[in-house]
C-alpha positions in Angstrom: 6.3 1.2 0.7 9.6 -0.7 0.1 8.6 -3.6 -2.2 6.6 -1.7 -4.8 9.7 0.6 -5.1 12.2 -2.3 -5.4 10.0 -3.8 -7.9 9.8 -0.5 -10.0 13.4 -0.5 -9.8 14.0 -3.8 -11.1 11.5 -3.2 -13.8 13.3 -0.4 -15.6 14.7 3.0 -15.1 11.1 4.4 -16.4 9.0 2.4 -14.2 10.9 3.4 -11.3 10.8 7.1 -12.2 7.1 7.1 -12.9 6.6 5.4 -9.5 8.8 8.2 -8.1 7.0 10.8 -9.8 3.4 9.2 -8.6 4.6 8.9 -5.1 6.7 11.5 -4.0 5.9 14.4 -6.8 1.9 14.0 -7.3 2.8 13.0 -10.8 4.4 16.3 -11.9 8.0 15.1 -11.7 9.8 17.9 -13.7 11.2 16.5 -17.1 14.9 17.9 -16.0 14.5 15.7 -12.7 13.4 12.8 -15.1 16.3 13.1 -17.2 18.8 13.4 -14.3 17.5 10.5 -12.7 17.7 8.3 -15.9 21.2 9.3 -16.4 22.1 8.7 -12.9 20.8 5.1 -13.1 22.3 4.5 -16.8 25.6 5.8 -15.8 25.9 3.3 -13.0 25.2 -0.2 -14.2 26.4 -1.7 -11.0 23.1 -0.2 -9.5 21.2 -3.2 -10.2 23.3 -5.6 -8.2 21.4 -4.3 -4.8 18.0 -3.0 -5.8 16.6 -2.6 -2.3 19.8 -0.3 -1.3 20.3 1.5 -4.6 16.6 2.4 -5.1 16.7 4.0 -1.6 19.9 5.9 -2.9 18.1 7.3 -6.0 15.0 8.1 -3.7 17.3 10.0 -1.2 19.1 12.1 -4.0 15.6 12.7 -5.7 14.3 14.1 -2.5 17.2 16.2 -1.8 17.0 18.2 -5.0 15.2 21.8 -5.1 12.5 20.1 -7.5 10.8 18.0 -4.3 10.4 21.1 -2.2 8.7 22.9 -5.1 6.4 20.4 -6.2 5.6 19.3 -2.5 
């Protein structure tokens, strides 16, 4: 799971969010969560310095939102 996630994170925020949606939200990630994740990544440009670690941080954040429990 790690390498496809890191590759998507390196490609772009949208590619990463699409991957998360497909893998963890059955392709039904709510638009609000998509927007929040884009802002989280865009507002922290240092995140690209360590894609492996930071992609896991964004994943952890996404999976602790109430949206994950609802769409699961």
